Each structure stands twice: as C-alpha cells, then as structure tokens.
C-alpha positions in Angstrom: 15.0 32.2 -1.4 11.7 30.6 -2.4 8.5 31.9 -0.7 5.8 29.3 0.0 2.3 30.0 1.3 1.2 28.2 4.5 -1.2 25.8 2.7 1.4 24.7 0.2 4.0 24.3 3.0 1.7 22.0 4.9 1.1 19.9 1.8 4.8 19.7 0.8 6.5 19.9 4.2 8.7 16.8 3.9 9.9 18.0 0.5 10.6 21.5 1.7 12.4 20.3 4.9 14.6 18.0 2.8 15.6 20.9 0.5 16.3 23.1 3.5 18.5 20.3 5.0 20.5 20.5 1.7 21.1 24.2 2.2 18.2 25.6 0.2 16.1 27.6 2.7 12.6 28.9 2.1 10.1 31.4 3.5 6.6 30.6 4.7 4.2 33.4 3.9 0.6 34.0 4.9 -1.5 36.1 2.4 1.8 37.1 0.7 3.3 38.4 3.9 6.6 36.6 5.0 6.0 35.0 8.4 8.9 32.5 8.9 12.3 31.6 7.4 13.2 27.9 7.4 16.8 26.8 6.9 19.1 24.0 7.9 20.3 24.0 11.6 23.9 23.9 10.6 23.7 26.9 8.1 25.6 30.0 9.2 23.7 32.8 10.9 22.6 35.5 8.6 25.2 38.0 9.9 28.0 35.4 9.5 27.4 34.5 5.8 30.2 35.2 3.4 29.4 38.2 1.2 30.9 39.6 -2.0 33.7 41.9 -1.2 35.4 39.9 1.5 38.7 40.2 -0.4 38.6 44.0 -0.7 42.1 45.5 -0.8 43.9 42.1 -1.1 44.4 42.4 -4.9 44.0 44.9 -7.7 42.6 44.5 -11.3 44.9 46.0 -14.0 43.5 49.0 -15.7 43.8 47.3 -19.1 42.0 44.1 -17.9 39.2 44.4 -20.5 41.8 44.6 -23.3 44.2 41.9 -22.1 44.8 39.3 -24.9 42.6 41.2 -27.4 45.2 40.5 -30.3 45.2 36.8 -29.6 41.4 36.7 -29.4 41.1 38.6 -32.6 43.5 36.2 -34.3 41.4 33.2 -33.1 38.3 34.7 -34.8 40.1 35.7 -38.0 40.4 39.4 -37.2 
C-alpha cells in the first residue's frame, strides 16, 4: 500500500481518491508516521480479506512435484 505525505495528499487528492475507489488504497503519513488509511467503502474489512492458506488441508502436492515431466522438458530442450 502506497504511503503519501499530507501535503502530497492535499495536492493529489482527487487522483488518490479515484485510485482508492478502484481498490488501490493508500496511507496518509505526517513526518513519515502513518496517520490514516484510505480505501474504497465497499472493500472488505481488514479481518475479512482473503489470505493465502485459505485452502489448507483441501489438497496435497505430490512429493515428486518438482520432478514431474522432467523427461519431457529435457527432450524439448535437446537434453
């Protein structure tokens, strides 16, 4: 998430709000210290955002995953 100082936020407010409305939030900082987070009204709450790992336990990766198809790949590259 981009951090913008207060002066720059005042100068570019309409641009920043348009970007936030498209889902790209930003942080307003004062002297480098984050003061406020700006995001679209319809964006999910921070605790409700989907995170990596939401499919834990629903499938497994084969132990030979990194070697699958290695002969075919080698043949394609003349090995």
